[in-house]
mmCIF entry with sequence, helices, sheets and N, C-alpha, C, O atoms, coordinates in Angstrom:
data_MODEL
# 
_entry.id   MODEL 
# 
_entity.id                         1 
_entity.type                       polymer 
_entity.pdbx_number_of_molecules   1 
# 
_entity_poly.entity_id                      1 
_entity_poly.type                           'polypeptide(L)' 
_entity_poly.nstd_linkage                   no 
_entity_poly.nstd_monomer                   no 
_entity_poly.pdbx_seq_one_letter_code       
;(UNK)(UNK)(UNK)(UNK)(UNK)(UNK)(UNK)(UNK)(UNK)(UNK)(UNK)(UNK)(UNK)(UNK)(UNK)(UNK)
(UNK)(UNK)(UNK)(UNK)(UNK)(UNK)(UNK)(UNK)(UNK)(UNK)(UNK)(UNK)(UNK)(UNK)(UNK)(UNK)
(UNK)(UNK)(UNK)(UNK)(UNK)(UNK)(UNK)(UNK)(UNK)(UNK)(UNK)(UNK)(UNK)(UNK)(UNK)(UNK)
(UNK)(UNK)
;
_entity_poly.pdbx_seq_one_letter_code_can   XXXXXXXXXXXXXXXXXXXXXXXXXXXXXXXXXXXXXXXXXXXXXXXXXX 
_entity_poly.pdbx_strand_id                 A 
# 
loop_
_entity_poly_seq.entity_id 
_entity_poly_seq.num 
_entity_poly_seq.mon_id 
_entity_poly_seq.hetero 
1 1  UNK n 
1 2  UNK n 
1 3  UNK n 
1 4  UNK n 
1 5  UNK n 
1 6  UNK n 
1 7  UNK n 
1 8  UNK n 
1 9  UNK n 
1 10 UNK n 
1 11 UNK n 
1 12 UNK n 
1 13 UNK n 
1 14 UNK n 
1 15 UNK n 
1 16 UNK n 
1 17 UNK n 
1 18 UNK n 
1 19 UNK n 
1 20 UNK n 
1 21 UNK n 
1 22 UNK n 
1 23 UNK n 
1 24 UNK n 
1 25 UNK n 
1 26 UNK n 
1 27 UNK n 
1 28 UNK n 
1 29 UNK n 
1 30 UNK n 
1 31 UNK n 
1 32 UNK n 
1 33 UNK n 
1 34 UNK n 
1 35 UNK n 
1 36 UNK n 
1 37 UNK n 
1 38 UNK n 
1 39 UNK n 
1 40 UNK n 
1 41 UNK n 
1 42 UNK n 
1 43 UNK n 
1 44 UNK n 
1 45 UNK n 
1 46 UNK n 
1 47 UNK n 
1 48 UNK n 
1 49 UNK n 
1 50 UNK n 
# 
_struct_asym.id          A 
_struct_asym.entity_id   1 
# 
_struct_conf.conf_type_id            HELX_P 
_struct_conf.id                      HELX_P1 
_struct_conf.pdbx_PDB_helix_id       AA1 
_struct_conf.beg_label_comp_id       UNK 
_struct_conf.beg_label_asym_id       A 
_struct_conf.beg_label_seq_id        21 
_struct_conf.pdbx_beg_PDB_ins_code   ? 
_struct_conf.end_label_comp_id       UNK 
_struct_conf.end_label_asym_id       A 
_struct_conf.end_label_seq_id        49 
_struct_conf.pdbx_end_PDB_ins_code   ? 
_struct_conf.beg_auth_comp_id        UNK 
_struct_conf.beg_auth_asym_id        A 
_struct_conf.beg_auth_seq_id         21 
_struct_conf.end_auth_comp_id        UNK 
_struct_conf.end_auth_asym_id        A 
_struct_conf.end_auth_seq_id         49 
_struct_conf.pdbx_PDB_helix_class    1 
_struct_conf.details                 ? 
_struct_conf.pdbx_PDB_helix_length   29 
# 
_struct_conf_type.id          HELX_P 
_struct_conf_type.criteria    ? 
_struct_conf_type.reference   ? 
# 
loop_
_atom_site.group_PDB 
_atom_site.id 
_atom_site.type_symbol 
_atom_site.label_atom_id 
_atom_site.label_alt_id 
_atom_site.label_comp_id 
_atom_site.label_asym_id 
_atom_site.label_entity_id 
_atom_site.label_seq_id 
_atom_site.pdbx_PDB_ins_code 
_atom_site.Cartn_x 
_atom_site.Cartn_y 
_atom_site.Cartn_z 
_atom_site.occupancy 
_atom_site.B_iso_or_equiv 
_atom_site.pdbx_formal_charge 
_atom_site.auth_seq_id 
_atom_site.auth_comp_id 
_atom_site.auth_asym_id 
_atom_site.auth_atom_id 
_atom_site.pdbx_PDB_model_num 
ATOM 1   N N  . UNK A 1 1  ? 143.876 99.814  12.515 1.00 0.00 ? 1  UNK A N  1 
ATOM 2   C CA . UNK A 1 1  ? 142.985 98.689  12.616 1.00 0.00 ? 1  UNK A CA 1 
ATOM 3   C C  . UNK A 1 1  ? 143.373 97.684  11.536 1.00 0.00 ? 1  UNK A C  1 
ATOM 4   O O  . UNK A 1 1  ? 143.525 98.043  10.369 1.00 0.00 ? 1  UNK A O  1 
ATOM 5   N N  . UNK A 1 2  ? 143.525 96.467  11.922 1.00 0.00 ? 2  UNK A N  1 
ATOM 6   C CA . UNK A 1 2  ? 143.980 95.461  10.987 1.00 0.00 ? 2  UNK A CA 1 
ATOM 7   C C  . UNK A 1 2  ? 142.871 94.553  10.497 1.00 0.00 ? 2  UNK A C  1 
ATOM 8   O O  . UNK A 1 2  ? 141.719 94.659  10.918 1.00 0.00 ? 2  UNK A O  1 
ATOM 9   N N  . UNK A 1 3  ? 143.238 93.678  9.616  1.00 0.00 ? 3  UNK A N  1 
ATOM 10  C CA . UNK A 1 3  ? 142.318 92.706  9.039  1.00 0.00 ? 3  UNK A CA 1 
ATOM 11  C C  . UNK A 1 3  ? 142.214 91.522  9.986  1.00 0.00 ? 3  UNK A C  1 
ATOM 12  O O  . UNK A 1 3  ? 143.230 91.011  10.457 1.00 0.00 ? 3  UNK A O  1 
ATOM 13  N N  . UNK A 1 4  ? 140.987 91.080  10.269 1.00 0.00 ? 4  UNK A N  1 
ATOM 14  C CA . UNK A 1 4  ? 140.780 89.923  11.143 1.00 0.00 ? 4  UNK A CA 1 
ATOM 15  C C  . UNK A 1 4  ? 140.606 88.699  10.262 1.00 0.00 ? 4  UNK A C  1 
ATOM 16  O O  . UNK A 1 4  ? 139.698 88.641  9.434  1.00 0.00 ? 4  UNK A O  1 
ATOM 17  N N  . UNK A 1 5  ? 141.466 87.741  10.444 1.00 0.00 ? 5  UNK A N  1 
ATOM 18  C CA . UNK A 1 5  ? 141.424 86.523  9.662  1.00 0.00 ? 5  UNK A CA 1 
ATOM 19  C C  . UNK A 1 5  ? 140.435 85.546  10.296 1.00 0.00 ? 5  UNK A C  1 
ATOM 20  O O  . UNK A 1 5  ? 140.421 85.378  11.516 1.00 0.00 ? 5  UNK A O  1 
ATOM 21  N N  . UNK A 1 6  ? 139.617 84.909  9.477  1.00 0.00 ? 6  UNK A N  1 
ATOM 22  C CA . UNK A 1 6  ? 138.686 83.912  9.997  1.00 0.00 ? 6  UNK A CA 1 
ATOM 23  C C  . UNK A 1 6  ? 139.451 82.623  10.292 1.00 0.00 ? 6  UNK A C  1 
ATOM 24  O O  . UNK A 1 6  ? 140.204 82.137  9.448  1.00 0.00 ? 6  UNK A O  1 
ATOM 25  N N  . UNK A 1 7  ? 139.258 82.074  11.480 1.00 0.00 ? 7  UNK A N  1 
ATOM 26  C CA . UNK A 1 7  ? 139.888 80.785  11.774 1.00 0.00 ? 7  UNK A CA 1 
ATOM 27  C C  . UNK A 1 7  ? 139.285 79.697  10.878 1.00 0.00 ? 7  UNK A C  1 
ATOM 28  O O  . UNK A 1 7  ? 138.160 79.834  10.397 1.00 0.00 ? 7  UNK A O  1 
ATOM 29  N N  . UNK A 1 8  ? 140.024 78.645  10.663 1.00 0.00 ? 8  UNK A N  1 
ATOM 30  C CA . UNK A 1 8  ? 139.515 77.567  9.817  1.00 0.00 ? 8  UNK A CA 1 
ATOM 31  C C  . UNK A 1 8  ? 138.256 76.968  10.435 1.00 0.00 ? 8  UNK A C  1 
ATOM 32  O O  . UNK A 1 8  ? 138.207 76.700  11.636 1.00 0.00 ? 8  UNK A O  1 
ATOM 33  N N  . UNK A 1 9  ? 137.240 76.762  9.602  1.00 0.00 ? 9  UNK A N  1 
ATOM 34  C CA . UNK A 1 9  ? 135.996 76.149  10.065 1.00 0.00 ? 9  UNK A CA 1 
ATOM 35  C C  . UNK A 1 9  ? 135.039 77.120  10.729 1.00 0.00 ? 9  UNK A C  1 
ATOM 36  O O  . UNK A 1 9  ? 133.974 76.709  11.189 1.00 0.00 ? 9  UNK A O  1 
ATOM 37  N N  . UNK A 1 10 ? 135.390 78.407  10.790 1.00 0.00 ? 10 UNK A N  1 
ATOM 38  C CA . UNK A 1 10 ? 134.519 79.395  11.428 1.00 0.00 ? 10 UNK A CA 1 
ATOM 39  C C  . UNK A 1 10 ? 134.178 80.478  10.406 1.00 0.00 ? 10 UNK A C  1 
ATOM 40  O O  . UNK A 1 10 ? 135.065 81.016  9.744  1.00 0.00 ? 10 UNK A O  1 
ATOM 41  N N  . UNK A 1 11 ? 132.890 80.793  10.281 1.00 0.00 ? 11 UNK A N  1 
ATOM 42  C CA . UNK A 1 11 ? 132.443 81.854  9.388  1.00 0.00 ? 11 UNK A CA 1 
ATOM 43  C C  . UNK A 1 11 ? 131.839 82.977  10.225 1.00 0.00 ? 11 UNK A C  1 
ATOM 44  O O  . UNK A 1 11 ? 130.994 82.732  11.086 1.00 0.00 ? 11 UNK A O  1 
ATOM 45  N N  . UNK A 1 12 ? 132.275 84.203  9.968  1.00 0.00 ? 12 UNK A N  1 
ATOM 46  C CA . UNK A 1 12 ? 131.690 85.355  10.638 1.00 0.00 ? 12 UNK A CA 1 
ATOM 47  C C  . UNK A 1 12 ? 130.562 85.868  9.752  1.00 0.00 ? 12 UNK A C  1 
ATOM 48  O O  . UNK A 1 12 ? 130.813 86.517  8.736  1.00 0.00 ? 12 UNK A O  1 
ATOM 49  N N  . UNK A 1 13 ? 129.339 85.584  10.130 1.00 0.00 ? 13 UNK A N  1 
ATOM 50  C CA . UNK A 1 13 ? 128.182 86.000  9.349  1.00 0.00 ? 13 UNK A CA 1 
ATOM 51  C C  . UNK A 1 13 ? 127.269 86.817  10.256 1.00 0.00 ? 13 UNK A C  1 
ATOM 52  O O  . UNK A 1 13 ? 126.969 86.421  11.383 1.00 0.00 ? 13 UNK A O  1 
ATOM 53  N N  . UNK A 1 14 ? 126.837 87.960  9.744  1.00 0.00 ? 14 UNK A N  1 
ATOM 54  C CA . UNK A 1 14 ? 125.941 88.809  10.528 1.00 0.00 ? 14 UNK A CA 1 
ATOM 55  C C  . UNK A 1 14 ? 124.577 88.799  9.862  1.00 0.00 ? 14 UNK A C  1 
ATOM 56  O O  . UNK A 1 14 ? 124.435 89.219  8.714  1.00 0.00 ? 14 UNK A O  1 
ATOM 57  N N  . UNK A 1 15 ? 123.591 88.326  10.572 1.00 0.00 ? 15 UNK A N  1 
ATOM 58  C CA . UNK A 1 15 ? 122.219 88.320  10.068 1.00 0.00 ? 15 UNK A CA 1 
ATOM 59  C C  . UNK A 1 15 ? 121.434 89.359  10.836 1.00 0.00 ? 15 UNK A C  1 
ATOM 60  O O  . UNK A 1 15 ? 121.206 89.209  12.037 1.00 0.00 ? 15 UNK A O  1 
ATOM 61  N N  . UNK A 1 16 ? 121.024 90.398  10.161 1.00 0.00 ? 16 UNK A N  1 
ATOM 62  C CA . UNK A 1 16 ? 120.230 91.425  10.821 1.00 0.00 ? 16 UNK A CA 1 
ATOM 63  C C  . UNK A 1 16 ? 118.868 91.507  10.140 1.00 0.00 ? 16 UNK A C  1 
ATOM 64  O O  . UNK A 1 16 ? 118.744 91.236  8.945  1.00 0.00 ? 16 UNK A O  1 
ATOM 65  N N  . UNK A 1 17 ? 117.848 91.881  10.909 1.00 0.00 ? 17 UNK A N  1 
ATOM 66  C CA . UNK A 1 17 ? 116.511 91.987  10.306 1.00 0.00 ? 17 UNK A CA 1 
ATOM 67  C C  . UNK A 1 17 ? 116.474 93.138  9.315  1.00 0.00 ? 17 UNK A C  1 
ATOM 68  O O  . UNK A 1 17 ? 117.212 94.110  9.470  1.00 0.00 ? 17 UNK A O  1 
ATOM 69  N N  . UNK A 1 18 ? 115.631 93.043  8.305  1.00 0.00 ? 18 UNK A N  1 
ATOM 70  C CA . UNK A 1 18 ? 115.537 94.125  7.313  1.00 0.00 ? 18 UNK A CA 1 
ATOM 71  C C  . UNK A 1 18 ? 115.033 95.415  7.955  1.00 0.00 ? 18 UNK A C  1 
ATOM 72  O O  . UNK A 1 18 ? 114.265 95.383  8.917  1.00 0.00 ? 18 UNK A O  1 
ATOM 73  N N  . UNK A 1 19 ? 115.471 96.546  7.414  1.00 0.00 ? 19 UNK A N  1 
ATOM 74  C CA . UNK A 1 19 ? 115.074 97.848  7.947  1.00 0.00 ? 19 UNK A CA 1 
ATOM 75  C C  . UNK A 1 19 ? 113.666 98.212  7.483  1.00 0.00 ? 19 UNK A C  1 
ATOM 76  O O  . UNK A 1 19 ? 113.253 97.869  6.375  1.00 0.00 ? 19 UNK A O  1 
ATOM 77  N N  . UNK A 1 20 ? 112.948 98.902  8.338  1.00 0.00 ? 20 UNK A N  1 
ATOM 78  C CA . UNK A 1 20 ? 111.640 99.414  7.946  1.00 0.00 ? 20 UNK A CA 1 
ATOM 79  C C  . UNK A 1 20 ? 111.851 100.709 7.167  1.00 0.00 ? 20 UNK A C  1 
ATOM 80  O O  . UNK A 1 20 ? 112.943 101.277 7.170  1.00 0.00 ? 20 UNK A O  1 
ATOM 81  N N  . UNK A 1 21 ? 110.792 101.169 6.502  1.00 0.00 ? 21 UNK A N  1 
ATOM 82  C CA . UNK A 1 21 ? 110.899 102.424 5.750  1.00 0.00 ? 21 UNK A CA 1 
ATOM 83  C C  . UNK A 1 21 ? 111.241 103.583 6.680  1.00 0.00 ? 21 UNK A C  1 
ATOM 84  O O  . UNK A 1 21 ? 112.018 104.465 6.314  1.00 0.00 ? 21 UNK A O  1 
ATOM 85  N N  . UNK A 1 22 ? 110.669 103.586 7.870  1.00 0.00 ? 22 UNK A N  1 
ATOM 86  C CA . UNK A 1 22 ? 110.939 104.659 8.847  1.00 0.00 ? 22 UNK A CA 1 
ATOM 87  C C  . UNK A 1 22 ? 112.417 104.653 9.245  1.00 0.00 ? 22 UNK A C  1 
ATOM 88  O O  . UNK A 1 22 ? 113.052 105.705 9.308  1.00 0.00 ? 22 UNK A O  1 
ATOM 89  N N  . UNK A 1 23 ? 112.954 103.473 9.511  1.00 0.00 ? 23 UNK A N  1 
ATOM 90  C CA . UNK A 1 23 ? 114.362 103.363 9.894  1.00 0.00 ? 23 UNK A CA 1 
ATOM 91  C C  . UNK A 1 23 ? 115.278 103.818 8.765  1.00 0.00 ? 23 UNK A C  1 
ATOM 92  O O  . UNK A 1 23 ? 116.276 104.496 9.011  1.00 0.00 ? 23 UNK A O  1 
ATOM 93  N N  . UNK A 1 24 ? 114.945 103.448 7.524  1.00 0.00 ? 24 UNK A N  1 
ATOM 94  C CA . UNK A 1 24 ? 115.754 103.871 6.370  1.00 0.00 ? 24 UNK A CA 1 
ATOM 95  C C  . UNK A 1 24 ? 115.780 105.386 6.256  1.00 0.00 ? 24 UNK A C  1 
ATOM 96  O O  . UNK A 1 24 ? 116.831 105.978 6.007  1.00 0.00 ? 24 UNK A O  1 
ATOM 97  N N  . UNK A 1 25 ? 114.612 106.019 6.441  1.00 0.00 ? 25 UNK A N  1 
ATOM 98  C CA . UNK A 1 25 ? 114.527 107.479 6.349  1.00 0.00 ? 25 UNK A CA 1 
ATOM 99  C C  . UNK A 1 25 ? 115.344 108.137 7.454  1.00 0.00 ? 25 UNK A C  1 
ATOM 100 O O  . UNK A 1 25 ? 116.048 109.116 7.205  1.00 0.00 ? 25 UNK A O  1 
ATOM 101 N N  . UNK A 1 26 ? 115.255 107.604 8.679  1.00 0.00 ? 26 UNK A N  1 
ATOM 102 C CA . UNK A 1 26 ? 116.007 108.161 9.803  1.00 0.00 ? 26 UNK A CA 1 
ATOM 103 C C  . UNK A 1 26 ? 117.519 108.066 9.555  1.00 0.00 ? 26 UNK A C  1 
ATOM 104 O O  . UNK A 1 26 ? 118.260 109.011 9.821  1.00 0.00 ? 26 UNK A O  1 
ATOM 105 N N  . UNK A 1 27 ? 117.956 106.931 9.051  1.00 0.00 ? 27 UNK A N  1 
ATOM 106 C CA . UNK A 1 27 ? 119.381 106.746 8.773  1.00 0.00 ? 27 UNK A CA 1 
ATOM 107 C C  . UNK A 1 27 ? 119.828 107.692 7.670  1.00 0.00 ? 27 UNK A C  1 
ATOM 108 O O  . UNK A 1 27 ? 120.897 108.296 7.766  1.00 0.00 ? 27 UNK A O  1 
ATOM 109 N N  . UNK A 1 28 ? 119.017 107.827 6.620  1.00 0.00 ? 28 UNK A N  1 
ATOM 110 C CA . UNK A 1 28 ? 119.359 108.727 5.516  1.00 0.00 ? 28 UNK A CA 1 
ATOM 111 C C  . UNK A 1 28 ? 119.477 110.163 5.999  1.00 0.00 ? 28 UNK A C  1 
ATOM 112 O O  . UNK A 1 28 ? 120.410 110.868 5.616  1.00 0.00 ? 28 UNK A O  1 
ATOM 113 N N  . UNK A 1 29 ? 118.543 110.607 6.834  1.00 0.00 ? 29 UNK A N  1 
ATOM 114 C CA . UNK A 1 29 ? 118.591 111.969 7.368  1.00 0.00 ? 29 UNK A CA 1 
ATOM 115 C C  . UNK A 1 29 ? 119.831 112.178 8.225  1.00 0.00 ? 29 UNK A C  1 
ATOM 116 O O  . UNK A 1 29 ? 120.468 113.229 8.154  1.00 0.00 ? 29 UNK A O  1 
ATOM 117 N N  . UNK A 1 30 ? 120.172 111.187 9.029  1.00 0.00 ? 30 UNK A N  1 
ATOM 118 C CA . UNK A 1 30 ? 121.357 111.269 9.881  1.00 0.00 ? 30 UNK A CA 1 
ATOM 119 C C  . UNK A 1 30 ? 122.623 111.400 9.028  1.00 0.00 ? 30 UNK A C  1 
ATOM 120 O O  . UNK A 1 30 ? 123.493 112.219 9.325  1.00 0.00 ? 30 UNK A O  1 
ATOM 121 N N  . UNK A 1 31 ? 122.720 110.598 7.979  1.00 0.00 ? 31 UNK A N  1 
ATOM 122 C CA . UNK A 1 31 ? 123.888 110.647 7.102  1.00 0.00 ? 31 UNK A CA 1 
ATOM 123 C C  . UNK A 1 31 ? 123.971 112.001 6.406  1.00 0.00 ? 31 UNK A C  1 
ATOM 124 O O  . UNK A 1 31 ? 125.060 112.561 6.282  1.00 0.00 ? 31 UNK A O  1 
ATOM 125 N N  . UNK A 1 32 ? 122.841 112.536 5.951  1.00 0.00 ? 32 UNK A N  1 
ATOM 126 C CA . UNK A 1 32 ? 122.828 113.856 5.307  1.00 0.00 ? 32 UNK A CA 1 
ATOM 127 C C  . UNK A 1 32 ? 123.331 114.928 6.261  1.00 0.00 ? 32 UNK A C  1 
ATOM 128 O O  . UNK A 1 32 ? 124.094 115.806 5.860  1.00 0.00 ? 32 UNK A O  1 
ATOM 129 N N  . UNK A 1 33 ? 122.908 114.862 7.526  1.00 0.00 ? 33 UNK A N  1 
ATOM 130 C CA . UNK A 1 33 ? 123.360 115.843 8.517  1.00 0.00 ? 33 UNK A CA 1 
ATOM 131 C C  . UNK A 1 33 ? 124.873 115.745 8.719  1.00 0.00 ? 33 UNK A C  1 
ATOM 132 O O  . UNK A 1 33 ? 125.559 116.765 8.780  1.00 0.00 ? 33 UNK A O  1 
ATOM 133 N N  . UNK A 1 34 ? 125.388 114.531 8.823  1.00 0.00 ? 34 UNK A N  1 
ATOM 134 C CA . UNK A 1 34 ? 126.831 114.354 9.005  1.00 0.00 ? 34 UNK A CA 1 
ATOM 135 C C  . UNK A 1 34 ? 127.607 114.912 7.817  1.00 0.00 ? 34 UNK A C  1 
ATOM 136 O O  . UNK A 1 34 ? 128.616 115.594 7.993  1.00 0.00 ? 34 UNK A O  1 
ATOM 137 N N  . UNK A 1 35 ? 127.131 114.618 6.605  1.00 0.00 ? 35 UNK A N  1 
ATOM 138 C CA . UNK A 1 35 ? 127.817 115.097 5.407  1.00 0.00 ? 35 UNK A CA 1 
ATOM 139 C C  . UNK A 1 35 ? 127.772 116.613 5.323  1.00 0.00 ? 35 UNK A C  1 
ATOM 140 O O  . UNK A 1 35 ? 128.765 117.240 4.953  1.00 0.00 ? 35 UNK A O  1 
ATOM 141 N N  . UNK A 1 36 ? 126.633 117.211 5.660  1.00 0.00 ? 36 UNK A N  1 
ATOM 142 C CA . UNK A 1 36 ? 126.541 118.668 5.581  1.00 0.00 ? 36 UNK A CA 1 
ATOM 143 C C  . UNK A 1 36 ? 127.467 119.325 6.604  1.00 0.00 ? 36 UNK A C  1 
ATOM 144 O O  . UNK A 1 36 ? 128.053 120.369 6.317  1.00 0.00 ? 36 UNK A O  1 
ATOM 145 N N  . UNK A 1 37 ? 127.608 118.738 7.779  1.00 0.00 ? 37 UNK A N  1 
ATOM 146 C CA . UNK A 1 37 ? 128.537 119.271 8.780  1.00 0.00 ? 37 UNK A CA 1 
ATOM 147 C C  . UNK A 1 37 ? 129.971 119.175 8.272  1.00 0.00 ? 37 UNK A C  1 
ATOM 148 O O  . UNK A 1 37 ? 130.764 120.099 8.454  1.00 0.00 ? 37 UNK A O  1 
ATOM 149 N N  . UNK A 1 38 ? 130.296 118.062 7.639  1.00 0.00 ? 38 UNK A N  1 
ATOM 150 C CA . UNK A 1 38 ? 131.647 117.849 7.126  1.00 0.00 ? 38 UNK A CA 1 
ATOM 151 C C  . UNK A 1 38 ? 131.961 118.860 6.029  1.00 0.00 ? 38 UNK A C  1 
ATOM 152 O O  . UNK A 1 38 ? 133.063 119.407 5.983  1.00 0.00 ? 38 UNK A O  1 
ATOM 153 N N  . UNK A 1 39 ? 130.988 119.111 5.138  1.00 0.00 ? 39 UNK A N  1 
ATOM 154 C CA . UNK A 1 39 ? 131.185 120.069 4.046  1.00 0.00 ? 39 UNK A CA 1 
ATOM 155 C C  . UNK A 1 39 ? 131.378 121.468 4.613  1.00 0.00 ? 39 UNK A C  1 
ATOM 156 O O  . UNK A 1 39 ? 132.249 122.207 4.156  1.00 0.00 ? 39 UNK A O  1 
ATOM 157 N N  . UNK A 1 40 ? 130.567 121.839 5.613  1.00 0.00 ? 40 UNK A N  1 
ATOM 158 C CA . UNK A 1 40 ? 130.703 123.172 6.225  1.00 0.00 ? 40 UNK A CA 1 
ATOM 159 C C  . UNK A 1 40 ? 132.078 123.340 6.848  1.00 0.00 ? 40 UNK A C  1 
ATOM 160 O O  . UNK A 1 40 ? 132.683 124.405 6.730  1.00 0.00 ? 40 UNK A O  1 
ATOM 161 N N  . UNK A 1 41 ? 132.583 122.297 7.516  1.00 0.00 ? 41 UNK A N  1 
ATOM 162 C CA . UNK A 1 41 ? 133.907 122.369 8.136  1.00 0.00 ? 41 UNK A CA 1 
ATOM 163 C C  . UNK A 1 41 ? 134.992 122.562 7.091  1.00 0.00 ? 41 UNK A C  1 
ATOM 164 O O  . UNK A 1 41 ? 135.910 123.359 7.284  1.00 0.00 ? 41 UNK A O  1 
ATOM 165 N N  . UNK A 1 42 ? 134.889 121.830 5.976  1.00 0.00 ? 42 UNK A N  1 
ATOM 166 C CA . UNK A 1 42 ? 135.890 121.945 4.927  1.00 0.00 ? 42 UNK A CA 1 
ATOM 167 C C  . UNK A 1 42 ? 135.897 123.352 4.345  1.00 0.00 ? 42 UNK A C  1 
ATOM 168 O O  . UNK A 1 42 ? 136.963 123.915 4.096  1.00 0.00 ? 42 UNK A O  1 
ATOM 169 N N  . UNK A 1 43 ? 134.714 123.926 4.127  1.00 0.00 ? 43 UNK A N  1 
ATOM 170 C CA . UNK A 1 43 ? 134.628 125.278 3.586  1.00 0.00 ? 43 UNK A CA 1 
ATOM 171 C C  . UNK A 1 43 ? 135.233 126.273 4.569  1.00 0.00 ? 43 UNK A C  1 
ATOM 172 O O  . UNK A 1 43 ? 135.933 127.201 4.163  1.00 0.00 ? 43 UNK A O  1 
ATOM 173 N N  . UNK A 1 44 ? 134.970 126.085 5.852  1.00 0.00 ? 44 UNK A N  1 
ATOM 174 C CA . UNK A 1 44 ? 135.476 126.979 6.875  1.00 0.00 ? 44 UNK A CA 1 
ATOM 175 C C  . UNK A 1 44 ? 137.004 126.919 6.928  1.00 0.00 ? 44 UNK A C  1 
ATOM 176 O O  . UNK A 1 44 ? 137.665 127.950 7.049  1.00 0.00 ? 44 UNK A O  1 
ATOM 177 N N  . UNK A 1 45 ? 137.555 125.725 6.840  1.00 0.00 ? 45 UNK A N  1 
ATOM 178 C CA . UNK A 1 45 ? 139.012 125.531 6.888  1.00 0.00 ? 45 UNK A CA 1 
ATOM 179 C C  . UNK A 1 45 ? 139.649 126.194 5.665  1.00 0.00 ? 45 UNK A C  1 
ATOM 180 O O  . UNK A 1 45 ? 140.688 126.841 5.789  1.00 0.00 ? 45 UNK A O  1 
ATOM 181 N N  . UNK A 1 46 ? 139.035 126.039 4.479  1.00 0.00 ? 46 UNK A N  1 
ATOM 182 C CA . UNK A 1 46 ? 139.578 126.646 3.268  1.00 0.00 ? 46 UNK A CA 1 
ATOM 183 C C  . UNK A 1 46 ? 139.581 128.155 3.378  1.00 0.00 ? 46 UNK A C  1 
ATOM 184 O O  . UNK A 1 46 ? 140.550 128.799 2.976  1.00 0.00 ? 46 UNK A O  1 
ATOM 185 N N  . UNK A 1 47 ? 138.507 128.742 3.922  1.00 0.00 ? 47 UNK A N  1 
ATOM 186 C CA . UNK A 1 47 ? 138.433 130.185 4.068  1.00 0.00 ? 47 UNK A CA 1 
ATOM 187 C C  . UNK A 1 47 ? 139.513 130.697 5.031  1.00 0.00 ? 47 UNK A C  1 
ATOM 188 O O  . UNK A 1 47 ? 140.126 131.736 4.786  1.00 0.00 ? 47 UNK A O  1 
ATOM 189 N N  . UNK A 1 48 ? 139.739 129.967 6.117  1.00 0.00 ? 48 UNK A N  1 
ATOM 190 C CA . UNK A 1 48 ? 140.758 130.371 7.087  1.00 0.00 ? 48 UNK A CA 1 
ATOM 191 C C  . UNK A 1 48 ? 142.156 130.288 6.488  1.00 0.00 ? 48 UNK A C  1 
ATOM 192 O O  . UNK A 1 48 ? 143.022 131.097 6.823  1.00 0.00 ? 48 UNK A O  1 
ATOM 193 N N  . UNK A 1 49 ? 142.385 129.318 5.604  1.00 0.00 ? 49 UNK A N  1 
ATOM 194 C CA . UNK A 1 49 ? 143.700 129.153 4.986  1.00 0.00 ? 49 UNK A CA 1 
ATOM 195 C C  . UNK A 1 49 ? 144.010 130.264 3.994  1.00 0.00 ? 49 UNK A C  1 
ATOM 196 O O  . UNK A 1 49 ? 145.170 130.625 3.793  1.00 0.00 ? 49 UNK A O  1 
ATOM 197 N N  . UNK A 1 50 ? 142.967 130.801 3.377  1.00 0.00 ? 50 UNK A N  1 
ATOM 198 C CA . UNK A 1 50 ? 143.150 131.836 2.353  1.00 0.00 ? 50 UNK A CA 1 
ATOM 199 C C  . UNK A 1 50 ? 143.315 133.143 3.016  1.00 0.00 ? 50 UNK A C  1 
ATOM 200 O O  . UNK A 1 50 ? 143.484 134.160 2.343  1.00 0.00 ? 50 UNK A O  1 
# 
């Protein structure tokens, strides 16, 4: 994936509404689950290599 250059006179700006507390908590929980799965996989791979 490469870098996208902005054409002259054009700005790529993303305006998104602020997150609610509920949305922040849901995102945090999702990220924690992903990280824990990744850590478990790494441990499993290390054990298999040994």
